[in-house]
N, C-alpha and C positions, 0 to 999 in steps of 0.2 A: 504494500500500500504506500502510495506516494504522499509525503507530507506536503501540505499546501499552506503557505503563509497567507491566511485570509486578511490579516491586517495590511500587509504589503499590497495585496491585490484589491483593497477596498476603495481605492481612489481618494482616500482621506488626505487632506493637506494639513500638516501640523504647523501651527503658528506659535513660535516660542518667544514670548516677551523678554525673557531673560537674555536672549541673544542681542538685545538692544540696550542692555545695561551699559552705562558709560565705561569706556575703556581706560580713561585716566583715573588715577587715584583721587579720592575726594578728601580734602582737608577742610577744617573749620577754623574760623577766626571769631571767637566770642568777644564782643566789645566789653562785656561785663568785666573781663579780666584786666581791662585798662582804665577802669573807673575808680575814683576815690571811694572807698568803702563799697565798691561794686554798684554804686548808684549815681554818682555825680561825676560828670565830665569836667575836669579842669583842663582847659585848653593847653596851657604851657606843659603840664605834666604829660598829657596825652600825646602831644607832638614829640616830646623827648622820648617817651616809651616807644613810639612808632619808629622814630629815627634809629633807635638802638635794636629794633626787632630784626631778626634774621629772616629776611624775605626770600632768600634763595631756597629755603626749605620747601617752598611751594612750586618750585620749578616743574613745569609740565603737569601740574595738578589742577583740579577744579577746586577753587577756593570759595567756600561759602561763608559769607559775612553776615552775622546776626548778633542780637543781644538776647541772652537767655533769661533776663529778668525784666522787671517792669520799669526800668530806668527810662527817662526821657532823653533820647539821643538826638542831637541836631543832625540834620541831613548831611551837612558838610563832613561830619566824622566818617560816615560811610564812604563818601566820595574820596576822602583823604586816604583811607585804607585801600580802596580800589586803585587809586593812582600809584601807590607805592608797591602794590602787589602785581599790577599788570605786566611789568617787564619780565616777570618770572612765571606767573601762573598761566595755565592754558586758558582758563576762563575764571572770571571773578563774578560771583552772583550773590545777590542779597537775599538769602533764605536759609532756613534750616535744611538738613539733609532730606528730611521727609518732603518738605515743600519743593525743593529742587527736583527730586525724583518725580514728583507728580507733574511738574512743568516739563521736565525732560521727556517723559513718556507721552504727555499730551501732544508735544511737538512731533514726536516720532509718528504717532498714530494719525495726526492731522495731515502729515506729509506722505503717508503711505499710499502707494499706487495699488488700488484694490482690484485692478483688472484681472490679475491672476487668480482671484478668489471668486470671480463672477460665475454664479451658478454651481459652485463647487461645495463639497462637504468639508468644513474646516473644524479642526480640533485645536482649541487654544490650550496649549500645554500648561499643566498645573505643576505643583510641587517644585518651585524654583528654589535654588540654593542662595540666590541673591535677593536682597530686599526689594522686590518689585512691588510697588504700592497697589492696593486693591483698586484704586481709581483707574489704573492702567487697564485692568481687566474690563471695567465698565466702558472705558473709552474704546477699546478694540471691539467690544460687542456692539456698541452704538455704530461704529464705522462699518462693521460687516453686515449689520441688519439691512435687509433689502438688496444686498449684493450677493452674499453667499446663499447657496441652497439651504444649508443648515450650519449651525454653529454648536459645537459641543465643548465641554471643558473636561480636562483630565489628560489621560494618555490614550493613544489609539486603541489599546486593548481593553480599556475600561473608561468609558466616557459618561458624562452627565449631559443629557440633551438640554440645550439652552434656547435655541431658536430654530424654527423651521419655516421656510418661506411658504406662504399660502399657495395652494395650487391654483393655477390660472384656469378659469373655466371657458 
């Protein structure tokens, strides 16, 4: 008896969000660490601390700039950090890691050419090892609805049906 790989012959297309995870390392710059008592920005002290900071450590990395507490930070402080980090960092972005990843995946999904999924059966791969945000799964589902014949979640051998295009009468 010949063994037949029904999954391989099923015509399913696997879409793996994890493959779009940023390639560069992600570093964070928490402004809180440069504030007096972690709440007050003293301009002179802030500028001195930034001047002494080792910016080269962010070379070719994605640098995320944010403040993790409720301090009121003037906008120019973010701009100053960005201007000092830009010669080294691959990208400087004002957000936490979670916020950045949501934005990153939204951009990926928005720019996705969906023609290859037109009328196809798509499995959105689950169980990622990297921190793919839940919003990315919603974004890809929204993008594939109306394009793909069906969308499932999981692995090709074990899927959860999510969407099936209505039959045209």
